[in-house]
C-alpha positions as CSV (number, residue, x, y, z in Angstrom):
1,M,19.7,-35.7,9.3
2,S,21.0,-36.2,12.8
3,S,22.0,-33.4,15.0
4,S,25.6,-34.6,15.1
5,S,25.9,-34.7,11.3
6,L,24.4,-31.2,11.1
7,Y,26.9,-30.0,13.7
8,R,29.8,-31.4,11.7
9,R,28.6,-29.5,8.6
10,L,28.5,-26.2,10.5
11,D,32.3,-26.0,10.8
12,I,32.7,-22.3,11.2
13,E,36.2,-20.9,11.2
14,F,37.8,-17.5,11.8
15,K,41.2,-16.4,10.6
16,L,42.9,-13.1,10.5
17,Q,44.2,-12.7,7.0
18,S,43.9,-9.0,6.0
19,Q,47.4,-7.9,7.0
20,S,48.7,-7.8,3.4
21,I,46.1,-5.4,2.1
22,A,47.5,-1.9,1.5
23,F,46.0,1.3,2.8
24,S,45.0,2.4,-0.7
25,E,43.2,-0.9,-1.2
26,W,41.4,-0.4,2.0
27,L,40.1,3.0,0.8
28,S,38.7,1.3,-2.3
29,L,37.2,-1.6,-0.4
30,L,35.5,0.7,2.1
31,T,34.1,2.8,-0.7
32,L,32.6,-0.3,-2.3
33,C,31.4,-1.5,1.1
34,F,29.3,1.6,2.0
35,A,28.2,2.6,-1.5
36,P,25.0,0.5,-1.4
37,L,24.2,1.6,2.1
38,V,24.7,5.3,1.5
39,A,22.7,5.2,-1.7
40,H,19.9,3.4,0.0
41,L,19.8,5.9,2.9
42,L,20.2,9.0,0.7
43,V,17.2,8.2,-1.4
44,G,15.1,6.5,1.3
45,V,15.3,8.8,4.3
46,P,13.7,12.3,3.9
47,E,14.6,15.3,6.0
48,P,12.1,15.8,8.9
49,T,9.7,18.7,8.9
50,V,9.6,20.2,12.4
51,C,6.2,21.9,13.1
52,G,5.8,21.5,16.9
53,R,6.7,23.4,20.0
54,L,9.7,21.2,21.0
55,P,12.9,20.6,19.0
56,L,13.6,17.2,17.4
57,P,15.9,15.1,19.6
58,W,18.7,13.3,17.8
59,H,17.6,9.9,19.0
60,E,14.2,10.3,17.4
61,R,15.8,10.4,14.0
62,I,17.8,7.2,14.4
63,C,15.0,4.8,13.7
64,H,14.3,6.4,10.3
65,F,17.6,5.0,9.1
66,N,16.5,1.5,10.0
67,P,15.9,-0.4,6.7
68,T,12.7,-1.7,8.1
69,S,11.4,1.9,8.4
70,I,12.5,2.6,4.8
71,L,10.7,-0.5,3.5
72,W,7.5,0.5,5.4
73,R,7.7,4.0,3.9
74,Y,7.9,2.6,0.3
75,F,5.0,0.3,1.0
76,A,2.8,3.0,2.6
77,I,3.4,5.5,-0.2
78,A,2.6,3.0,-2.9
79,D,-0.5,1.8,-0.9
80,R,-1.7,5.4,-0.4
81,R,-1.5,6.1,-4.1
82,A,-3.1,2.8,-5.0
83,R,-6.1,3.4,-2.7
84,A,-6.6,7.1,-3.7
85,K,-9.8,7.7,-5.6
86,K,-8.4,10.9,-6.9
87,W,-4.7,11.9,-7.0
88,D,-4.2,15.2,-8.8
89,R,-2.8,17.5,-6.1
90,P,1.0,18.2,-6.0
91,D,0.7,19.3,-2.4
92,D,-0.6,15.9,-1.5
93,L,2.5,14.4,-3.1
94,G,4.7,16.6,-1.0
95,A,2.8,16.0,2.3
96,T,2.9,12.2,1.6
97,N,6.6,12.2,1.3
98,A,7.3,14.5,4.2
99,I,7.7,13.2,7.8
100,F,6.3,15.6,10.3
101,W,7.5,16.1,13.8
102,D,4.9,17.9,15.9
103,G,7.1,18.4,19.0
104,T,6.5,15.2,20.8
105,R,5.7,12.6,18.1
106,W,5.9,11.7,14.4
107,D,2.9,12.1,12.0
108,G,2.7,10.6,8.6
109,S,-1.0,10.0,8.5
110,V,-3.5,10.7,5.7
111,E,-5.2,13.2,8.0
112,K,-1.9,15.1,8.3
113,M,-1.6,15.1,4.5
114,V,-5.1,16.6,4.2
115,S,-4.4,19.2,6.9
116,M,-1.3,20.4,5.1
117,R,-3.0,21.2,1.8
118,G,-2.1,24.7,0.7
119,K,0.5,25.2,3.5
120,A,3.7,24.2,1.7
121,T,6.4,26.8,1.0
122,K,7.4,24.6,-2.0
123,E,5.2,22.2,-3.9
124,P,6.3,19.5,-6.3
125,P,5.7,20.6,-10.0
126,N,3.2,17.8,-10.5
127,H,1.3,15.0,-8.7
128,H,4.0,12.6,-9.7
129,I,7.8,12.9,-10.2
130,S,9.5,14.0,-13.4
131,V,11.7,11.6,-15.3
132,F,14.4,14.3,-15.1
133,S,14.5,14.7,-11.3
134,T,16.9,13.8,-8.5
135,S,14.4,11.2,-7.2
136,A,14.3,9.5,-10.6
137,V,18.1,9.5,-10.8
138,G,18.3,8.0,-7.3
139,T,15.8,5.3,-8.2
140,L,17.8,4.5,-11.3
141,V,21.0,4.1,-9.3
142,I,19.7,1.7,-6.7
143,T,17.7,-0.2,-9.3
144,L,20.9,-0.9,-11.3
145,Q,22.5,-2.0,-8.0
146,G,19.5,-4.3,-7.5
147,I,19.8,-5.8,-11.0
148,Q,23.5,-6.5,-10.4
149,A,22.6,-8.1,-7.1
150,I,20.0,-10.4,-8.7
151,S,22.5,-11.3,-11.4
152,D,25.1,-12.3,-8.8
153,I,22.4,-14.3,-6.9
154,I,21.5,-16.3,-10.0
155,V,25.1,-16.9,-10.9
156,N,25.9,-18.2,-7.4
157,L,22.8,-20.3,-7.0
158,T,23.3,-22.0,-10.4
159,G,26.9,-22.8,-9.5
160,S,28.4,-21.2,-12.6
161,V,30.7,-19.1,-10.3
162,H,32.1,-20.3,-7.0
163,P,30.9,-18.0,-4.1
164,S,33.7,-15.8,-2.9
165,G,32.4,-15.5,0.7
166,H,31.5,-12.0,1.9
167,P,34.6,-9.7,1.6
168,I,34.2,-6.3,3.1
169,S,33.5,-4.8,-0.3
170,R,30.3,-6.8,-0.5
171,V,29.0,-6.5,3.1
172,F,26.0,-4.3,2.2
173,F,25.6,-5.6,-1.3
174,P,22.4,-7.6,-0.5
175,L,20.8,-4.2,0.5
176,A,20.8,-3.4,-3.2
177,L,17.9,-5.9,-3.5
178,L,15.8,-3.5,-1.3
179,G,16.2,-0.9,-4.0
180,L,13.9,-3.0,-6.2
181,V,11.2,-2.7,-3.4
182,R,11.2,1.0,-4.1
183,L,10.0,0.6,-7.7
184,P,6.2,0.4,-7.0
185,A,6.4,3.7,-5.1
186,A,9.1,5.3,-7.3
187,P,6.7,7.6,-9.4
188,W,5.5,9.2,-6.2
189,L,8.8,9.5,-4.2
190,T,10.1,13.0,-4.2
191,S,12.1,15.5,-2.2
192,E,10.8,18.5,-4.1
193,Y,8.7,20.0,-1.4
194,G,9.1,22.3,1.5
195,Y,7.4,23.4,4.7
196,R,8.2,26.2,7.1
197,Q,10.3,24.9,10.0
198,R,9.2,26.2,13.4
199,R,11.6,27.3,16.1
200,E,11.1,26.5,19.7
201,S,10.4,30.1,20.7
202,E,7.7,30.6,18.0
203,P,4.0,30.4,18.8
204,L,2.1,27.4,17.4
205,G,1.6,27.9,13.7
206,E,-0.8,26.7,11.0
207,G,-0.8,23.1,10.2
208,V,0.0,22.0,13.8
209,S,-2.9,20.3,15.6
210,E,-3.4,21.8,19.0
211,S,-5.5,18.8,20.0
212,L,-2.6,16.5,19.3
213,L,-0.3,18.6,21.5
214,L,-2.8,18.3,24.4
215,L,-2.7,14.5,24.3
216,P,-0.7,12.7,27.0
217,P,3.1,12.5,26.2
218,N,3.1,8.8,25.6
219,T,0.1,8.7,23.2
220,D,1.0,7.2,19.8
221,T,-0.7,9.4,17.2
222,N,0.5,7.3,14.4
223,A,-1.7,4.5,15.8
224,I,-4.6,7.0,16.2
225,A,-4.2,8.3,12.7
226,A,-3.9,4.8,11.3
227,Q,-7.2,3.7,12.9
228,S,-9.2,6.8,12.4
229,N,-11.7,7.1,9.5
230,V,-10.5,8.7,6.3
231,P,-13.3,10.3,4.3
232,S,-14.6,7.5,2.0
233,N,-14.7,9.9,-1.0
234,Q,-10.9,10.3,-0.9
235,F,-9.5,6.8,-0.4
236,Y,-10.6,3.2,-0.7
237,P,-10.5,1.2,2.5
238,Q,-7.5,-0.9,3.5
239,N,-9.5,-4.1,3.0
240,S,-10.4,-3.2,-0.6
241,W,-8.8,-5.2,-3.4
242,R,-6.3,-2.3,-4.0
243,G,-5.2,-2.3,-0.3
244,I,-5.1,-6.1,-0.1
245,S,-3.0,-6.2,-3.3
246,T,-0.3,-3.9,-2.0
247,R,-0.1,-5.8,1.3
248,V,0.1,-9.2,-0.4
249,I,2.9,-7.9,-2.7
250,L,4.9,-6.6,0.3
251,M,4.6,-9.8,2.3
252,A,5.4,-11.9,-0.8
253,V,8.6,-9.9,-1.4
254,L,9.7,-10.3,2.2
255,L,9.0,-14.1,2.1
256,V,11.0,-14.4,-1.2
257,L,14.0,-12.5,0.3
258,I,13.8,-14.8,3.4
259,A,13.7,-17.8,1.2
260,L,16.8,-16.6,-0.8
261,T,18.7,-16.0,2.5
262,V,17.9,-19.5,3.7
263,E,18.9,-20.9,0.3
264,Y,22.2,-19.1,0.6
265,F,22.6,-20.5,4.0
266,A,22.1,-24.0,2.7
267,L,24.4,-23.3,-0.3
268,D,27.3,-22.1,1.9
269,F,27.1,-25.2,4.1
270,E,26.5,-27.7,1.4
271,S,29.3,-26.5,-0.8
272,N,31.9,-27.5,1.8
273,T,32.1,-28.5,5.4
274,R,34.0,-25.4,6.3
275,T,32.7,-21.8,6.2
276,S,34.1,-18.5,7.3
277,L,32.7,-16.6,10.3
278,T,32.0,-13.7,8.0
279,T,29.7,-15.8,5.8
280,F,27.8,-17.1,8.9
281,A,27.5,-13.6,10.3
282,S,26.1,-12.3,7.0
283,Q,23.4,-14.9,6.9
284,L,22.4,-14.3,10.5
285,F,22.4,-10.5,10.1
286,Y,20.1,-10.5,7.0
287,L,17.9,-13.3,8.3
288,F,17.4,-11.4,11.5
289,F,16.5,-8.2,9.7
290,L,14.1,-9.8,7.2
291,V,12.3,-12.0,9.8
292,C,11.9,-9.0,12.2
293,S,10.6,-6.8,9.3
294,L,8.1,-9.5,8.3
295,A,6.8,-9.9,11.8
296,I,6.5,-6.1,12.3
297,F,4.7,-5.5,9.0
298,A,2.4,-8.5,9.5
299,S,1.4,-7.1,12.9
300,F,0.4,-3.7,11.7
301,I,-1.2,-4.9,8.5
302,W,-3.3,-7.3,10.6
303,R,-4.4,-4.5,12.8
304,K,-5.1,-2.2,9.8
305,E,-2.6,0.4,10.8
306,G,-1.3,1.1,7.3
307,N,-2.6,4.7,6.8
308,T,0.7,6.3,7.9
309,T,3.9,6.6,5.8
310,I,5.9,6.5,9.1
311,I,6.1,3.0,10.6
312,P,3.6,3.2,13.6
313,C,6.2,2.0,16.2
314,I,8.8,4.5,15.2
315,S,9.1,6.0,18.7
316,S,8.5,2.8,20.7
317,I,11.2,1.7,23.1
318,W,11.2,-1.9,21.7
319,Y,11.7,-0.6,18.1
320,Q,14.5,1.6,19.2
321,V,16.1,-1.4,20.9
322,Y,15.6,-3.4,17.7
323,T,17.2,-0.6,15.7
324,Y,20.3,-0.4,17.9
325,I,20.7,-4.2,17.9
326,L,20.5,-4.2,14.1
327,F,23.1,-1.4,13.8
328,S,25.4,-3.2,16.3
329,L,25.2,-6.4,14.4
330,A,26.1,-4.5,11.2
331,L,29.2,-3.1,12.9
332,V,30.2,-6.5,14.2
333,F,29.6,-7.9,10.7
334,I,31.8,-5.2,9.1
335,L,34.6,-5.8,11.7
336,I,34.7,-9.6,11.1
337,S,34.6,-9.2,7.4
338,A,37.4,-6.6,7.5
339,L,39.6,-9.0,9.5
340,E,38.9,-12.0,7.2
341,T,39.1,-10.3,3.9
342,R,42.1,-11.1,1.7
343,R,43.2,-10.8,-1.9
344,T,43.5,-13.9,-4.1
345,K,46.2,-14.4,-6.7
346,C,43.9,-13.1,-9.5
347,G,43.1,-9.9,-7.6
348,L,39.6,-10.8,-6.3
349,Y,38.8,-10.4,-2.7
350,T,37.4,-13.2,-0.5
351,T,36.9,-14.3,3.1
352,D,37.5,-17.9,2.3
353,H,40.6,-19.1,4.2
354,I,43.7,-19.6,2.0
355,G,44.3,-23.0,3.4
356,W,41.0,-24.3,1.9
357,G,42.4,-24.1,-1.6
358,R,39.4,-22.5,-3.2
359,D,41.3,-19.6,-5.0
360,D,41.3,-21.4,-8.3
361,L,37.6,-22.0,-8.2
362,I,36.9,-18.4,-7.2
363,C,39.2,-17.0,-10.0
364,E,38.3,-19.5,-12.7
365,A,35.1,-17.9,-14.0
366,Y,36.7,-14.4,-14.0
367,L,39.8,-15.4,-15.9
368,V,37.9,-16.9,-18.9
């Protein structure tokens, strides 16, 4: 295909067409818009445990809300359980799920988990979650969202329903697929734990490593913890078949999601020579997020830095920049989608322009 023909196929158009949507409709649309995102963050981002001399700056928390950080946490917890030679301590479950701030840096290492044994103010009732727990309910909710997302993907890819673009009600709908990545770690994801939070004026307490606090300010202890030797009688090495399996599954899932995004890209442009700016922004946003996540994970897996449940680069300047770029792109995506969203004659919402004459195709499958 020549570059000129490809350019003609990428006929991206923007049109303001949301003026006729009433305020009450906007409330419903925004609720549907943020529901997958809120569910994903509520069940995927734990409250930090502060056990250092210095308070937790607000900017240090931001990167935990990055979907890349959440995916890494799911992978690391599943990997830690898979490589454990013995897993029968509820306090290990609690320390694995906790994210510790020691005053200058984050620590989610295996060594931290071991050092916190017997120091919890509240321990999980078992070494795995209960079926009747808040974590299990959260997993169920985002799993159902993920199943619905898969169903919609199959329907759209098979052509049985014409794609309705990306109205604001579905901006974060693809995030529901990430809920399925939670499933391998789901039996060991819990919030039923507690540790004593230190105040700035208090002396250094138990469970806080003085040697870590004496390190230079810019030292990355996640990397130190990831590379240090864990007692061989507790965990299998990262290059064991158990460790390799979890890493292969993670990379395979990301590659499949990237392939689906590219396929959607091709579907949007092959179905018609015209596409909305919202659709184009959606593909770029999710492709950027998935490719960056794949590159980051591959880098740390290659360097065998998978012994921490907190992504090793969490406090790095470049990762913070990546997080702010991702959040900024999301805001731009929401704004564009809000401006292009309109209601069709059958009540469905779309970002396809009314002049394209696709309303009948969009409504047809839903009016049968």
